[in-house]
N, C-alpha and C positions, 0 to 999 in steps of 0.2 A: 698756557698759550694766550697771548694778548690779541684779541680780534680787533680789526679796525672799527672805528666808531662812525664811519660814514654810513648813514641810513640807506643810501642807494645801493650799498653792497648787498643788502638783504632783500631788496624789492625785486624778487625774482618772479617771473611768470611761470608758475608751476601748473602742470596739467593734472587734474584729479585722476588718481589711479582707480578706475572703477571697472569692476567686472560686469555689473548689471546696472540697470537704471534705478533699481530700488536702493542702491547704496547712497549714503550721504555724499553730496557734492563737495563737501569741505573736509575730506579726509586728509588732504595734503597738509603737512606741517611745515616743512622747510627742506633744506638741503645740507648734506654732509660737508663740513668745511675742515674737519680734522679727524684722523683715525689712527689709532694705535692697535697693538695686538689684542687689547681687551676692551677698549673704550672708544667712543666717538663723540664728536661735538656737532650738533645740528644748529645751523643758523636759521632763525625764523623771525617773523614779525608778529606783534600782537597789538591790536587796537585797544582803545580805552574801554570798549564794551565788555562787560563781564561775560565769562563763559566762552571766550574765543578759543582757548586752548584747554578745554576740559579733558580732551582725549589724551593729553600728555602730562597729566599731573604726576607729582612725585609718587613713585611706587608702581606706576602703570607701565605696561608693555607697549612698545611701538614697533613698527617694522620699516625696514629700508629696502626699497624695491631694486632688484638686480635683474629683472626680466623673468627668467624661469625659476628664480629663487628669491627669497626675502629673508634678510638678516633680522633677527629679533633682538631688541635691546630693551633694557630696563632703565627708566628715567630715575636718576638719583639726585639730580641737581638742575635747577632752572634759575636763571638770573638775567636781569636787564643789563644792557651794556652802557646805559647812561644812568647817572644817579637821580635824574628827575624824570617822572613819568609824564608823557605828553598825552592828554586826553583827546586832542584833535587829530593827531596823525599816528600812523603805525609806529610802534616802538621796536627797536632791534633787541632780540633776546637770544640767549644761547641755551641750548638744552643739552645737558651732559647725560649720556646713556652708557650703560655697561652691556657689552655684547654677550648674549647667552647662547645663541645657536642660529640655525637657519631652517626655514621651511623650503623644501625643494619639490617642485612639480615633476611628477613622473611622466613617462611617455604615454601612459594610458590615462592620464588626467588625474591619477591619485597622488595626493601630496603626502609627504612624510616630514617629520621634524627630526633634525640631527642636533645633538648637543654641541658638537664641534662646528667650526666654521671653515669651510673650504675656500670660499671666495669672499674676500673682504670688500666692503663698499668703497668705491672710488670717491674722490672728491667731486662733489656736485650731485651725488646720488640722492634720489628723492626719498624723503622719510614721510611716513603717513601713519594715521591711526591704524592699529592692527585690526584685521578682519575678525569677525566673530568665529568663523570656521577655522581660521588659523589659530586663534586663541584656544579653541576646543581641541585642535590637533596637538598643540604643544603639551596639553595635560592629558592626552588620551593614553590609556594604559594598553591599548592594542588588544591582543588576545587574552591578556590576563583578566581574571575575574575582578570586576570593579564594583565597589560599593560607594554610594554617594553619601558624604557627610555634611554637605552644604553646597555652597556656590562660591565661585571666584568673586573676590571683592571688586575686581575691575568690571566684570560682566555677570550679572545675576542669572543670565540665561545659560551660563556654562556651569555644569555641575563640578564640584570639587570631589574627585573620585580617588579612592585608595584601593590598593590590592590587599584585601583582608587577610589573605594567607600569609603574605610577607609581613604585614603589620604585626601579626601575632607571632609567627615562628621566628622572626628576627628581633623580637622585643621592641617596645616603643616607650617613649617618654613624653609627658605633657608638662611643660614648664611655663610658669607665669606668676606674676605677683598676685596678691590677695584681691579678690573681687572681680577678676577679669572673665570668669566663667569656666575655670578649669574643671570643676566637678560636673558642671552641666555638659561640657564637651566629652568628658569621660563616660558619663551615663549614656550619651548618644552612641559613642563608639562601642560600648559593651552591648547595647541593645542590637546594634547592627551585627556585631560579631556572633552573638548567640543565635540570631536568625540565620546567619550564613553557615555556621558550623554546628550541626546538631549534637556532635559528641563533645563539644566544649563544656568544661566546667569552669566557673569563675569564682575565685575566692578573693574577696575584697577585705583588706585590713583597713578598717574604717575608724580612725581615731576621733572623729567628730560625730559619729552616729547619724550620718545624714543620707547615706545611699539607699537605705531600706525604703524610703519614701518614693524613690525613683523606680523601683522594681517591685511594686506591691504584688503583682500577679505572677512574677517569675523568680522570686527570691525567697530564701529562708533566712530569717534574722536570728542571729545567735548573740546573746549578751550574757552577762554574769548570771542571770536567773535561769537561763535555758542551757547553759554550757555544762558539759560533762567532759572534762579533760583530766583523766586520772593521773595522780602524781607519779605512778610507776612508769608512765609513758615517757617521761622526760629523761634525757641523758643526764649523766652525773653533773656536767657543767651547768646545765639548765636548772636542775633541781637545786644545786648549791647556790645559784644566783637567787632563787626564790627564798631559800632558807635564810641566807645571810643578807637579804634585802638589797641586793645590788653591790655590796662591798665585797672586796676580795677576801676570801676566808684565810685565816692564819694556817700555817703549815699543819699544825696538830689538828685543827678543826677539819680541814679537808681530808686528812688521813682517817680520822675517826669516822666521818660521815661516809667515806668510801667503803670502809670496812664493815660498818653496820648495815649498809645497804646490800653489800654482797652476802652477808650472813642471812639477812631477811629474805633475799631472793632464793638462797639455797634451801631455806626452810619452808618455802611455799609449797613445794611438792617433795616429799621424802621419797627418794627413788629406791633406796636399799637400806637394809638393817645396818650395814657398815656406816653409811652416811648418818643415820640416826644416832648411832653410838658415838660417832665423831663429834656431832653437835652437842650431845648430852655431856660429853667429856670436856666440852669447851676448848678443845685443842685449837680450833680455828681462832678463838679469841686470845690465845696465848702467844701467837706469833703473827707477824705481818703476812698479808696475803701474798701468794706467789704471783709476782707481776707477769710471769710468762704463762700462767694458767688461763684457760679459756673460761670466762664467766658464763653463767646461765644466760641463754638467749643470744650470745654473740655468735650467730651463725650466718649473718649476712650483713649488708650495709645498714640495715635497721637494727643495730646492736641494742640489746637490752630491752627491745620492745616486746619480745615474745615471752618474757618472764616477769609476770607481775609479782608483787609482794604485798604483805599486809603491814599497815602502819603499826599494829600491835607488836609484830615481830621486830620492827625497828626499835621500839621502846624497850622490848625485852633484851635485845642485844646490847643496848646502851646500859641497862641496869646490870647486866652481867659484866660488862667492862668496868663499871663503877665498883662492883663488889669483888673484883680480883684482888688477891693479896699482893701479887707482883704487878704493880701498875706500870703500864707502858706510856700512859698519858696522864697529865695532871688531872686530879679528880675535879678541880674547879672548872677546868675546860670541859670535861665530860658532863658535869651537871649543867653548865651554862648552855651546852648544845641541846641537852634534853629539854630544858625550859624553853629554849627557842623553838624547838619542834612542837612542844605541847601548846605554846602560844599560837603558832601557825595553824595547828590542827583545830583549835577551838575558836579561831577567828571566823565569824560568819562570812566575811568577804572572800575567804578562800574555800568556801563550800564546794565550788566546782572541782576542786582538786581531790576532795576526800569523801564527799557525800555518797557517791555510788562507785567509788574506785574499786572496792572489793566485790562488787556484784558483776564486774566485767573481767573475763579472763583473757580476752583478746582485744585487739584494737579495731575489730570489725565495726562495733557500734559507733566509734569515733569517726572512722572513715566514712561510714554511711551518712552520719549526720552532717559532717563538715564538708565533705567533698561530693555529696549528692550522688551516691552510688546505690541504687539507681536514682535519677534526678526527679522522676515523677512530675514532670512539667515545670520544675523549679531548678534550673541549672546554676543559679547564682546564689552564693552564700555571702551574706553581709555579716562579717565578724566585727561586732561593735566593741571596740577596745576602751571606749571612754568610761564604761562602768566597771572595768577591772581595776584592781589596785595597781598603782603605777609601778610597784616593785616587780610585778610579774609580767608586764607587757613585753619586755625584751625576751624572756624565756618562752612565752607563748608564741611570739612571732617567729622565734628560732625553730620551735618544734613544728609549727604549721608549715613553714617554708621547707623544712626537711621532709615532712610527710608528703608534701605536694610533689617533690622531686621523686621520692621513692615510689609513690603510687603511680606516677606517670611512667616510670621505668618498668615497674612490675606489670603494667597493663599492656606493654608491648605495642603501643600505638592505638589501643582500643579507646583510651580516654585521653583527651587533651585538657590540660589544666593551666589556666591563666592565673597567676598570683599578681594581684594589683596592690601595690604599696603606696597608699596615700601618705603624704608627708614622709617621703622615702629618706630624707636626710636624717631622720631620727634613727633609722636602722643601719644605714651605711654612710656615716659621716665621712667627710674628707680627712679629718684628723684621726689617725689610726689609734690614738690613745683614748678616743671617745667611743661611745657605743658599746655594744656587747659582741664580743668576738664570735661566738657561735652563730648569732643572727647574721653577722656580716658574711661568715663562711657559707651559711645555708643559702642566702640570697645570691652570693657570688657564684655558687655552684649552678644555680638555675641559669644565671646570666651567661655563664661560660659553656655549660654542657647541656642545658635543658632542651635546646631545640632538637637535639638528636633523639630525645625520648618523648617529646610532646609536652614538655613543661615550659611555659612561657612566662615572661615577666613584663609587667607594666609599671612604670615609674611616674609618680606625680609629685611635684614639689614646687614650692614657691622660692626656694633658695638653691638653685643649681650650683652656686659657688661653694656651698657647704656639703655637696654630695660627692661621694667617692668618684673621681673621674674614671676609674676602671669600670665601674658599673655603668656609668652614663655612656662610655664608649661602646659598650655592648648593645646599646639600643640603636638599631639601624634606622629607625624612623623617629623623628622628633617633631612635635608640634610646639613651636615657640610662640607663646602669647605675650602680652605686654610685659616687658621687663625694664625697669628704670635703673637698676643698679649696674654700674659700669663693669664690675667684676662678673656679673651674670651674663651680660652681653658679650664679654670677651670669650666666655665659654662657648656660647652659640657661634660666635665668629670662627672659633677654632674648629667647631664641629662641621660647618658647611664645607663640603668637599668640592663642590662644583664652582662655576664661574659667577655665582650670584651672591658674592660676599656683600655687595652694596645693599642687599635686601634688608640686612639687620640695621642699617643706618637709621631707619625710622621705627625700630622695634619698640622704642620707648613711648611712641605716640599712636600705635594702632588701637583701634576701638575694642570694646568688649565683644566677646564671641568671635573675634578675629584671631587668626594665627598664621604664622609662616611655617608651612609644612615642607620638610625636606627629608630625603632618605630613600630607602629601597622600596617603600610601599607606594610612592608617588612617582609619576613620570618625570617630573622636574620640579624644582622648587616653586612653590605657589603660595600666594597670599590669598587666604580663603576666609569665609565667614561660615561658622557652624550653623546648621539649620535651627530655626526656632522651635522649641518644644512646648507642649502643653504644661500647665502648672503641675499636673499629677505625674509628669515624666521627669521632673526636676528633682535633684536632691533636696532634702528637707529645708536647709537654710536658704537655698536659692529659690525654692518654690513657696516659701512661707510668706503669706500676706498678712496684713494687719488684722483681718477678721479671724485668722486662725490662731492668733496669739492667745494664750491662756489668760482669761480675764480674772478668774478667782485666784487670790493669793493663797498658796499652799500653807498648811499649818506647819509649825516648827517641827513636829514629829515626822511629817512627810519629808521635809527637807533633810532632816538628819538621816532618815532611812535611805533616801536617795544618795546622800554622801557616803553612806556605809555600803552602798551597793545592794541593799536588801530589796 
């Protein structure tokens, strides 16, 4: 729309819309000169003095007075109608706003905010800076339990509140480029969630080993030196991924490993003399396993977890296969697999798999350590992945996600478990050919079915464009921090379901600790700033200052030990 350039067109005598004498006298901005179903144009004037229109800066909310109601709009564009700015006289400007909803005054004096618009502003309607109480009303959660995570960017006096129950139970995502404060924001949210939900357990998959610093009094830190995750706990696909270091096993290799694992499980507990005679006769080793037979421990969704086995039995079964006269597998393949298993067993980096594996006959110690049952005042588990061999990270993440879901389901609502995936695009990438399929399936199961059983998912990533869109679509609340990539912004644009699509127009320029929050846990889309935290409440990298940097150079032996995970 081309507006006339005659300055007198905009020199309107507007009466300040004031409810009381304490309100600023200059709340009036201008008048509506154009309106469509979703947007409006406000004609105003601005003098050369700075700060004349601070109340209607880009990204701020304004209101248009209609008597008993006020239409709320988001400023997404401001422009002068003349190419030259006049310092001496008022300049005609146009303010473009996107209409979000309306505040309606009730008969009893109580106001309410409606996302839809019943009465649109007529031409000439007065626009003004939004009242603080209207701003608070727009973001009010009503009777829902509200937890404050910070303040609104537009007005620091108005808290940025979220419904913690819906934030957790409907899953959430924190998206933003490196250095904008994602980890600090997540630490704040987790601290608020644990305080509000006493039965909540939080498991953080921490690839950078940074979150333990933020929860020194409420977390248990698990790393390669303190972890006990017995090898028999893993499902076959997970154990095969560890054995073959991430590559797909050949057909013979997979069959051999599956067979010797089944034999080792069957020999862990000899149930009857018949079973013992069968094993001693090696009849099991002379024929393929019956694919229809139930294997030990496959009695529930946690298949194979109830039947541990000894690594020595695994080697014995392999030796028996190698010594058979009628070989069903190439002897070179059998010997290569045995060497691979022996190398894995003797590697100190994999000590957490084998060191105490045969001193545990159930998964109870694992559940108690990792999922804090009971929590004893420390409901958060920071699982530090950086010290683990890279070849096992996918299998470990898969088993933890699977255990989290199974434990929540078995607890029948007694325990709520939040699985927080930092750098989530590593585990559930958009490209289906990448990543580890069991990890993707375990996380997807939590995303799709977890809320019914109390298993919740938190996604944190700096590359939403590389994240599986199916997983992101299951996150009903999103905190979008600064994103400069157009592809990432397009994903946020597609995710916003309400009328505030123009909000993301300035997503690439919002400040650190700022976010645009939208979804089921907030009343309406809001631009917010997370609360500032003490240095000891920040993740290690965010809270680290120059004085805390290690001054002494470590010896080469220390460096090598750290690299080997010792």
